[in-house]
N, C-alpha and C positions, 0 to 999 in steps of 0.2 A: 772432509778432507784438508792437506795441510798448503800450505799459500805454495810451495815447492811443486806439491802435483799440477796445483793450478796455472804453473809456467810450462810444464810441459807438452808437447803435441800431443794431441788429442788421440786416441785408439777409436774412437767412436765418431766425431765431428770434422766432416771435411770444412765447411762453411757455416759456421754458427747463426751469422746473420740470418739465414735461409730459414729459421725457427721463430724468428722475432714477431711479436704479434701484431707490429707496425710494418712487417715486411709486405710489400703487394708486388706480384708474382708480374713479368711480362706480360704472360700469359693465363688469363683466368679462364681453367676450363670449365664448359657445362653452364657458363654465362652469357654466351653471343648473345643469346634472342635479348637478353636483361640488357647488357649495354647498348644495343642497338636502339631499343625503346630510350633509354636516356639521350643517348647521341642524337637522335631525332626531336625529342623532346627540346633539347638544348638549342638544336640548329639554330630556329630563330633567331635566337639572342645573339649568337655569332655572327648574324647576317646584319645586325644593329636592329633587328623590331625586338619589342615586348614580349616574350614568350610567355606562354601559360607558366605557371608554377608546377612542378613538379614532388608528388610527396608518393615515397618509397617505405613500404611496409614488407616485414619477413622476421621469421625467428631471429632468435641470435645465431649468428654462424651461420646465417644463408648468404653470405656474398654482397649484402647490400653495400657497405663500406667501401669494402675493396670497389668493389664496380664502380662508384662515384669516385674515389681518386684515382682510379685508373682515366677514366673519362677529362679528370681535371689534369693529370699529364698531360693528355693528348692536346688539352686545349693551349694550354701552354707551349708548347712546342711548334704551335700554328702561327708565323710570324703576320706583322700587321695589323692586327685586331683590336679593334675601340671595346676590348673585353676587358674586366676587370675581373677574378673571381676570389670568394675567399672559403675558407673546410673553417667548420667551428664545431669543437665538441663541447655540447651544452652539456655534459655533465662535469664539466670544470667552470664552463662560462654559461651558468643557470638563473641570468635573471637580461631583461630584455638591455639595462645598462652596460653589462659587461659583454654581452653579445656586439652591440654597435661600439662599444669603446674598443671591444678585440678588432673587428673586420676594420673601424678607421686607423686602429694604430700598425697594420699592415703597409697601407698607403700613406699615411699621415702622421707617420711617430711621434713627433714632436709636438703635435696638435694635441694628440690624445691624450700626451702624459701632463697636462696642465691643469686638468682635474677641473673641467668643465662638466654641467651637468647635459642631462639627456637631451632637453632643446638644444642646447648650443651644439652639440654633437650630430641632433638631425641636421641642424639648419648647416652645417659643414660638408656634411655627406651630402646633402643637397647639391652644395655649389659646387663640390668636386665633381659631383657628377654631371653636372650640367656644362663646366666648362668644355669640355670635348666631346658630350651627347655619350657617353660611354653606357654602354651596359654592364648591367655590376649584377654578378653570379653571387650569389651567399648560399653554402652548402650547410645546411643545419644537421648534425647529428646527433639522434637521442634527443630529438626537439622539444619530445615528452617531458625530459626534465627541466627544463626552464620553469620558473617558479610562477611569472607575470608571462604567460604565453601567450596571453589574449593580448594583452597589449602590444607584445614583440610582434604578433602577427600583422594586428590592425596597422602598427607602426611603418612596418615594412610594405605591406601593402599598399595603403593608402599613399608612400610617396610618389607612387607611379602619378596618381591625379594633381601630384602639383609642380614634378617635373616639367621645365620646359622644354630639355632636350634629356635622351638617353631614358636609360629603365633598369628597374631592378627586376628580376628572377629570382625564385628561392627553392632550392632542392630541400626536401624537409625528409629525414629519414628517423624510423618510427619502429621498435620492437610490437609496439601496439598497435593493431589496424583501427581500435574504437577511441583512439585517445580523440579527436575531432568531437565525440559527443560531451567534452567537458568544455567546447569553446563558446563564447557568446556566437548568436548568429550575426551579428555582426563581422566577426571575423572568417566566422565561415563563407557569409556571402560576399568577401572580398577577395577571398581566396583564388579563385579563377583555377581551380588545380586539374592536372593529369593524375591520374595514379596509377601505380606501378606494384604488384607484390611478387615478394619474391619465396616461392616454395624450396623447403626444406630437401637436402639433398638426400640421393637412395645412397645405400650401403654401397654400390656397382660403382657409384660417383665419388663417393669417399676416398674408396680405396684408389682410383687414378688418383686423386688429389696428394692423397699422401704417399704415393708411388711416385709421382714426380720431384714432390719435394724430398721424400729422402733417397732418391737416386742423384738429385744436385747437390744434396746439404750431407750428408754421409758418405763414409769410406765404404771402399767396396765388400761386400759380403757380411755387412752389420746385421743386415735386418732379413729375414725370411719374408716371401708373398704372405706364408700361412699366418705369420704374427700381423701382418699388414691388414690383411683381409679380417682379422680377429678384430683387430682395433678398428676398423671401419665398421662393423655387424655392432659392436659395441654402442659405436657414437648415431648408429642409425636409429635404434632400442631408443635413446635419449633424446631423439628429434630432428636426427639430421643437421647436427651442428656440426660444421668443417673445422671452426675455432675448438671445440671440444676434442674432436680427436686429432689435431693436432699438438692440442696442449699434453694427451696419453702421450703421443708421440714422444714428444719432447721431453717429457717425465722420464717415462722408460728410461730412454737414452742415455738422462744425466745420470739414472739410478744405477744403471749397467758402467758408466764410466765413473763411478765414486767406489765401485769394487773394480777398476783396473781392469775391467774384461774387455773385448774386444767384438763382442757380439750380444745384441739386446734378446734378453732374456725373456720368456713366458711369464714368470714369475714378477720379474721387474712390468710388466705391463699390468699384470695384474693389481699390482701395488699403487702405480702411475693411473690405473680407471680412480680407484678409491681417492686419491690423492686429489686429482681433477674434478670428480665428483664434487667434494669438498670447494675446491676454489670457485666453479660454476655457481654453486649455492650463495657462495659468498659474494660473488660478482653480483649475485640477480639482487643480494638483500639492497645493495649502494645504490640499485637504480629505482628503488620502489618510491615511490611517491612521500611526500614528506608524513602524510597524518598514518599512511600505510604502515610506515618506520615506527611510527610513535604506537601503533597498536600492537604491534610487531616486539617492538621493545617490553611492552608492558606485561606481555604472556611472559616473555623471557625473562625480568627481573620478578615476576610474580611468581615461576616456575623455582625459581632461586630461591626464593623466600618461602616458598608455602605456601603465598596466598594470605588475604584476610580471612577468608574460611577454611574449614578443614578441608585438605584435597581429599577428590574421591580415590581411595584405590583401588587398581586391581593388577594384586602381585605388587609389584615393586614399583610400577607406572604411576604418576601424579598426572592428576587432571586438574582443570579450571574448570569454575563457573564464569561464564559468559559476562553474567551480570558485574562481578569482581574485576573483569577485563577492562571493560567499557568506563569502569567508575576510576581504574588508574588511568588508563588513558585519558581522561576527559583532566584528570591531576596534570598529569605530563602536559598537555598541552597548551592549559592555563599558565605552566610556568614557565613555557616560553613565550609567552603572550601572544600563543594561536587561539581561535575561536575554536572551540571541539564541536566535532561536527555530533549532526542529530543520531538517531538511534539506527532510523533508518540507512544513513551512510556506513553507519558503525558494523552492523550486518552485511553491506555488500565487500567491506572490506574484509570480514572474516571468509567469506567467500572466494574472494580473492587471494589472499594468502592460502586457503585450502587448494584452490586451484594450481596455485605455484608449487604447491608440494613443501610446502615450509611448515602447516598446521595439519593436524586434526581435526574435525569437529562434526557431531551429531549431536542430534537431540536427546534429551535425558529421558524422557518418558516422562509420566507422571510419580510422584513420591518423593524426588530430591530437589526439595527446597522447590516446589513448584515446576512446571515447565519451563525448563530453560537448556541451553546448550552447552555443552561438554567439550573443551577445548584442551589440546596437548600439543607442543612443541615437538618436531620431526627432527631436527637438528640439535648440538648441544647447546644448551642455554646460556651455559657462560663467554662462548665465544660468540654467539650472537651478539649477546648483553655488551659485551666489550666493543666490539665493532658500533653497533648503534650509539654507545655512548659516546664513542668519541663522533661520530658522523653527525648527532644531533646537537651534545651539548660541548664537544672539542674538548672533550677528557679525555686523554689515553691513560691505561693501566701498566 
């Protein structure tokens, strides 16, 4: 599409901003109960009490982040509260130091930029909270991405035992309900948390969300109800992900716009579904814990090179042996000065990658270099390798 075409008025979009992944609607349909639970959990903090910490779980695209941001905006519009609130995307701020430095920089920007260490930042935050007895609510989105999560949780919960006035309350958001299993018992015991689980959206709910967004963001007669219901059904099959359904809708609109059409076609929706599925997979890869990324990267580069053993062939498909993947994973971990996990943990990682649909894996049976597991990557190895090479080593191709 030429630049001149981009400057002309769209035949499809009426308000393009409504399709941004960062847009939070004024009304979040089908999430009234969840918003009510978040508000009730936060209410003691708004009254100056140290409220319980709230941990929110649910699949990607179930509305967790949007609901928390919605409540945060409500709080900011209430006058005369002795409450400070900070939202942190832990995919970007993925260590204890980065999180604490980030929340302090919002309220004490000059202090945070002076290069202080974690102890100095902690003491400054303690004094800042105590000076007027404020309650500091910290929302940690994708908190399982924090590399030293134990240290962060322990620091932010223990601060309440040291404060003479005021307090800290946490809202944690995670796609993984099992993330606490990896925490130290001391961190778990200090949480004192309430839990809220978001269920995936049903097809009819996804249709209503798409319809609401299309009516507000598209021009008249751009899309039919039949196509909206098809997108909703496709997203429901993939786990009820509202973000995924909106991504399909947006990509389909952009594809039709590139063709200078004034309506979204079924063909463009089919194409958009394929593109959106790839995007979701690569977004998922970026959210994997560090050692899972290393295992997947090992599988990708071995697939590209053929591995250190002769690959097993079934037609044109290539398979890898579990042992060679583990050997490459250990080498990669050591190359970035990380302690490789044991084979027991490695087997868990393989099962997790299989559960996420990124690989297939099964027992070989007897006769293939002994009893082992066979592994095959399910998405383009080159693209996965390039993504993870940049993510792990900071190298772009």
